[in-house]
C-alpha positions, -999 to 999 in steps of 0.1 A, spaced: 114 -123 116 93 -93 119 84 -68 96 107 -40 89 120 -15 62 158 -4 57 168 27 41 203 27 22 226 43 -5 248 29 -26 277 36 -50 286 67 -30 250 80 -30 244 76 -67 218 51 -59 191 53 -32 174 20 -23 146 8 2 137 -29 11 112 -42 32 95 -72 44 56 -70 49 45 -104 55 27 -96 89 13 -62 78 -3 -77 46 -16 -107 66 -34 -85 89 -51 -67 60 -60 -102 43 -73 -116 76 -95 -87 83 -106 -81 50 -110 -119 41 -93 -115 7 -89 -145 -16 -55 -150 -33 -53 -129 -63 -69 -102 -43 -44 -104 -16 -16 -104 -39 -30 -72 -55 -34 -54 -22 -1 -67 -5 19 -54 -36 1 -21 -35 4 -17 5 44 -27 3 50 -2 -25 32 26 -9 50 16 26 82 22 10 70 56 -5 58 67 30 93 59 41 105 86 18 85 111 37 94 127 71 77 139 101 41 137 102 36 135 64 14 110 50 5 97 15 -25 79 -2 -23 55 -31 -53 47 -52 -50 24 -82 -81 21 -102 -82 -3 -130 -108 -19 -152 -104 -54 -134 -127 -69 -110 -115 -62 -77 -122 -26 -84 -101 3 -67 -73 -3 -43 -66 22 -19 -38 24 5 -26 50 34 5 53 47 31 76 65 66 83 74 64 62 105 56 29 86 20 25 95 -1 14 66 -35 6 61 -53 -6 28 -81 -24 14 -95 -36 -23 -130 -29 -32 -141 -67 -39 -118 -88 -20 -132 -122 -33 -117 -124 -67 -92 -152 -74 -82 -168 -108 -58 -196 -117 -20 -190 -121 -8 -169 -151 15 -184 -178 45 -175 -155 31 -194 -128 24 -166 -106 -10 -151 -90 -27 -134 -119 -26 -97 -104 -29 -81 -139 -61 -99 -145 -77 -91 -112 -64 -52 -112 -69 -45 -150 -47 -30 -175 -67 2 -181 -71 28 -156 -47 50 -136 -24 51 -104 -28 81 -82 -5 95 -53 -14 121 -31 9 132 -6 1 154 26 31 174 33 18 196 61 10 225 33 -20 240 22 -21 223 -10 -17 184 -15 10 172 -40 -11 147 -65 3 129 -92 -12 103 -117 1 78 -145 -20 55 -166 -15 19 -154 8 2 -181 7 -36 -170 -15 -41 -138 12 -60 -123 18 -27 -99 55 -34 -97 59 -20 -133 32 7 -126 49 22 -96 82 23 -115 64 41 -144 52 62 -119 85 74 -104 98 78 -139 69 98 -154 57 118 -122 88 123 -103 113 124 -128 135 94 -109 146 67 -131 137 36 -106 132 0 -104 101 -15 -81 99 -49 -71 70 -62 -50 55 -94 -44 31 -118 -23 30 -154 -17 0 -168 -6 -9 -202 14 -37 -226 6 -56 -216 35 -55 -179 22 -31 -165 50 -1 -149 35 31 -167 34 56 -141 23 54 -105 12 79 -76 6 96 -52 -20 122 -31 -29 127 3 -47 161 13 -63 163 49 -75 191 63 -97 204 98 -85 223 125 -101 257 109 -112 247 73 -117 266 65 -148 257 37 -172 282 13 -157 261 12 -125 229 12 -142 240 -17 -164 252 -36 -134 220 -31 -116 200 -42 -147 219 -72 -149 213 -83 -113 177 -75 -117 176 -101 -144 187 -129 -126 179 -123 -88 148 -147 -78 115 -130 -71 113 -108 -41 84 -129 -28 107 -159 -27 136 -142 -12 114 -134 17 100 -169 19 136 -180 21 140 -158 50 162 -132 34 163 -99 55 157 -65 40 196 -60 39 204 -92 25 182 -83 -4 198 -48 -12 232 -66 -9 221 -94 -36 209 -62 -57 237 -39 -53 266 -57 -39 275 -55 -2 307 -37 -8 285 -9 -24 259 -5 2 255 17 32 225 12 55 212 43 66 182 35 88 159 9 101 123 11 108 94 -11 119 62 -11 96 30 -24 106 -9 -24 96 -24 5 116 -57 18 112 -67 54 123 -106 45 126 -123 55 157 -161 59 170 -153 94 172 -146 97 135 -176 81 126 -194 103 149 -180 133 130 -190 116 96 -225 110 107 -232 148 119 -217 158 84 -245 140 68 -269 166 85 -300 165 105 -324 150 78 -304 122 70 -297 114 108 -333 118 115 -342 91 88 -317 67 107 -337 71 137 -372 67 122 -363 38 99 -340 16 119 -337 31 155 -299 27 152 -270 28 128 -241 5 122 -210 19 103 -180 -2 93 -144 7 84 -134 -2 48 -97 -7 59 -97 -26 92 -134 -40 88 -143 -27 125 -179 -19 129 -195 7 152 -229 6 164 -248 39 173 -279 34 193 -312 56 190 -298 77 221 -264 82 206 -283 92 169 -304 117 188 -273 133 205 -257 134 173 -289 150 159 -285 179 181 -249 182 175 -258 192 140 -273 224 151 -301 222 125 -337 229 133 -360 201 126 
């Protein structure tokens, strides 16, 4: 099964729902960044939640999620868009702990429980929309749930999970978001809460081969569910040598001249995909001219 996401409604539009499989996406990020298991789980949960949030956008709109906790992995940054194209990285990829008391990867210990989750939406307008909430658990599913309730006033349930193989590859990754819309009465909420309390972890459902549609059926009931759309999701980085050229030019002539004098070249590396770009002395001299600054 390939990675994809479904959008749905339930109970005649009183519940909005998303579910996704992100095993290959997270696997690509983990491979490129050489993340250890607990760091992989944290990054994968963040990428999965952000991907579903991106699916709530339209057109060329984009979203950036930043998680800054006091744990040893440092910050997590995820970029995604309305087309299911996502990239993400964790500052310190080589973090791993023993399983927690629940037998799961100890994401909260890696992320930390003090800090904040920030969301920046680029909706093609002059100003960006920014929302930020404090971390409440560091497990990330609960933190994204708190973000929706607090920052967007949408009662929601967010489930994200990642299973990691002994060789550090990704065994299963996925998630869901359920949002109560106006008109969702107590009976609907109670039914969903009951199903959430008994359903297996989302990562286990993905490992068992459950599709995003089947996951939503288990959560909401097949008879109550209407699938609206299906879209592929994937790891996708927007870096290029041209982008790094512009970044080097923005440093100014003095800094570029220092690169030429001290190293005779410059190597840049993308945090997201780990691709490196080498700039020769001749290329740096060309960029120095392009700054338009006199020496």
